[in-house]
C-alpha positions in Angstrom: 107.8 129.5 118.2 106.9 127.0 115.4 109.5 124.5 114.4 110.3 125.2 110.7 112.7 123.6 108.2 113.0 122.3 104.7 112.6 119.1 102.9 116.0 117.7 102.0 114.7 117.1 98.5 113.8 120.7 98.0 117.4 121.9 98.8 119.4 119.1 97.3 117.4 116.7 95.2 118.7 113.1 95.7 121.4 114.2 98.2 119.9 114.0 101.7 123.2 114.7 103.5 123.7 118.0 101.6 120.0 118.8 102.2 120.6 118.4 106.0 123.8 120.3 106.1 122.5 123.3 104.1 119.8 124.0 106.7 121.6 122.9 109.9 122.4 126.5 111.0 119.0 127.9 110.0 116.3 125.4 111.0 115.0 123.3 113.9 112.8 121.1 111.8 113.6 118.7 109.0 111.9 116.4 106.5 114.0 113.6 105.1 112.9 113.1 101.6 112.7 109.7 99.9 110.1 111.0 97.4 111.6 108.8 94.7 111.6 105.1 95.2 115.3 104.8 94.4 116.2 107.0 97.3 114.4 105.0 100.0 116.9 102.2 101.0 119.9 104.4 101.1 118.2 106.9 103.4 116.8 104.2 105.7 120.2 102.6 106.0 121.9 105.9 106.7 119.4 107.2 109.2 120.9 105.7 112.4 124.2 107.3 111.6 123.0 110.8 110.7 123.7 113.7 113.1 120.2 115.1 113.6 120.7 116.4 117.2 120.1 120.0 116.3 116.6 119.3 114.9 113.7 119.3 117.3 111.3 117.8 114.8 112.1 115.2 112.1 109.7 113.6 109.6 110.2 111.2 106.7 108.6 111.5 103.3 107.8 108.2 101.7 108.0 107.6 97.9 105.2 109.1 96.0 105.1 106.3 93.4 106.0 102.6 93.4 107.6 100.9 90.4 109.7 98.1 91.8 108.5 97.7 95.4 105.2 96.3 96.3 103.0 98.2 98.8 103.8 95.6 101.4 107.5 96.0 100.9 107.2 99.7 101.2 105.3 99.5 104.5 107.8 96.9 105.9 110.7 99.4 105.2 108.8 102.3 106.8 108.2 100.2 109.9 112.0 100.1 110.4 112.2 103.8 110.8 113.1 104.6 114.4 113.9 107.7 116.3 114.1 110.6 115.8 111.4 110.2 113.0 108.0 111.0 114.5 105.9 111.3 111.3 105.9 109.5 108.0 104.4 111.5 105.2 102.5 109.4 102.7 100.6 110.3 99.5 97.2 108.6 99.7 97.4 107.3 96.2 100.1 104.8 97.1 97.7 103.2 99.6 95.4 100.4 98.4 95.4 97.8 101.2 94.5 99.7 104.3 95.3 96.8 106.6 99.0 97.1 105.7 99.2 100.7 106.9 97.2 100.5 110.2 100.2 99.2 112.2 102.0 102.6 111.6 99.3 104.2 113.8 99.8 107.9 114.5 103.2 107.9 112.7 101.3 107.7 109.4 100.5 111.2 108.1 98.4 111.6 105.0 99.0 114.6 102.7 96.4 116.3 100.5 97.3 116.1 96.8 97.7 118.6 93.9 95.6 118.9 90.8 97.5 116.2 88.9 96.0 113.5 91.2 92.4 112.2 90.9 92.1 111.7 94.7 92.8 113.2 98.1 92.6 116.8 96.9 89.7 117.9 99.1 88.1 117.0 102.4 85.5 114.8 100.6 88.2 112.9 98.8 90.4 112.5 101.9 87.6 111.3 104.2 87.6 107.6 103.1 91.3 107.4 103.9 90.9 108.8 107.4 87.9 106.7 108.0 89.8 103.5 107.1 92.9 104.7 109.0 91.5 106.2 112.2 94.9 106.8 113.9 96.4 108.5 110.8 97.2 112.2 111.1 97.1 115.0 108.5 99.8 116.8 106.5 98.3 120.0 105.1 100.0 121.1 101.9 98.9 124.7 101.6 100.4 125.0 98.1 98.5 122.0 96.8 95.3 123.3 98.3 95.7 126.7 96.7 96.5 125.2 93.3 93.3 123.0 93.5 91.2 126.0 94.7 92.8 129.4 94.5 90.0 130.8 96.7 91.2 128.6 99.5 87.7 127.5 100.2 88.6 123.9 99.9 91.5 124.4 102.2 89.2 125.9 104.9 87.0 122.9 104.6 89.9 120.5 105.0 91.3 122.3 108.0 87.9 122.3 109.7 87.4 118.7 109.0 90.8 117.4 109.9 92.3 120.1 112.0 92.3 117.8 115.1 94.7 115.5 113.1 97.0 118.2 111.9 100.6 117.0 112.4 102.7 118.9 109.7 102.3 121.7 107.3 103.9 121.7 103.8 104.5 125.2 102.5 105.7 126.5 99.1 104.1 128.0 96.1 102.8 125.4 93.6 102.7 126.6 90.0 100.5 125.5 87.1 103.0 122.8 86.3 102.7 121.5 89.9 106.3 122.4 90.6 107.2 123.7 94.1 108.7 127.2 93.8 109.6 130.1 96.0 106.7 131.8 97.8 105.8 135.1 96.2 104.5 138.1 98.2 101.0 137.7 96.7 100.9 134.0 97.6 102.2 134.7 101.1 99.5 137.2 101.7 96.9 134.7 100.5 98.2 132.0 102.9 97.9 134.3 105.9 94.2 134.0 105.6 94.5 130.5 107.0 96.9 131.4 109.8 94.3 131.2 112.6 93.7 127.5 111.7 97.4 126.6 111.7 98.6 126.5 115.4 102.2 127.3 116.0 102.5 124.0 117.8 102.4 122.3 114.3 105.8 122.2 112.5 106.1 123.5 109.0 108.3 122.0 106.2 109.2 124.3 103.3 109.2 122.5 99.9 110.2 125.5 97.8 113.0 124.6 95.4 115.5 127.4 96.0 119.2 128.2 95.9 121.1 127.9 99.1 121.6 131.6 99.3 117.9 132.1 99.5 117.3 129.8 102.5 117.1 132.5 105.2 114.8 134.6 103.0 112.5 131.8 102.3 112.3 130.9 106.0 111.2 134.5 106.8 108.6 134.5 104.0 107.3 131.1 105.1 107.0 132.2 108.8 105.2 135.4 107.7 102.9 133.4 105.5 101.8 131.3 108.5 101.3 134.3 110.7 104.4 133.7 112.8 105.9 137.0 111.8 104.3 140.4 111.0 103.1 141.2 107.5 106.1 143.6 107.0 108.3 140.5 106.5 106.3 139.7 103.4 106.8 143.1 101.8 110.6 143.2 101.8 112.6 142.3 98.7 113.3 138.6 98.1 116.7 137.1 97.2 117.6 134.4 94.7 114.5 132.5 93.5 116.2 129.9 91.3 118.4 127.0 92.3 
């Protein structure tokens, strides 16, 4: 069965230890979030001491915006990440000097962006990054893709273009304000249309911002959305939807 877990930032913004502990008894995948630049050094320093033995898959989300660090300084820090991190998720708009990023090889995983960004939202916009970084893999954010194109046509094109690079799936519902919220039944049914292009060998990370009491419910909805559980799982009542 697919490895599924949460971003620590979705469950406990700014508190990665709590984000790990909240999902320890539910999940076998984990994304360590340093989405904000100020979270990066503390998480890197703590990583060797964290108990992550129960997680079969661990990824690391790099900062989405740089204010104090240079691009070179960010890459130097990311190069220090050792086991068990197998994928480093990066927003393409922080990448300007491709030569700095090539040494990360297959550990570098590029994510498609939401409607706020002027780049990397579609296959056409992602293509120059993958051409310049031939070893980089793909993090498909299904919520971003649906926000950019609710018909999911652009998502289909991305998956057909970069499916052989697919390393991680991000799943949540992304609203008009570009916030990651709990997956509704309507959105879940929409996501199922892509299930055949999302092999269960590819781990999924849930980015829905939810209350701890809703973790098990959101896991079920996410699995059903990806075709890992029957459609009946989507139809049952959902629990708490606000943190």
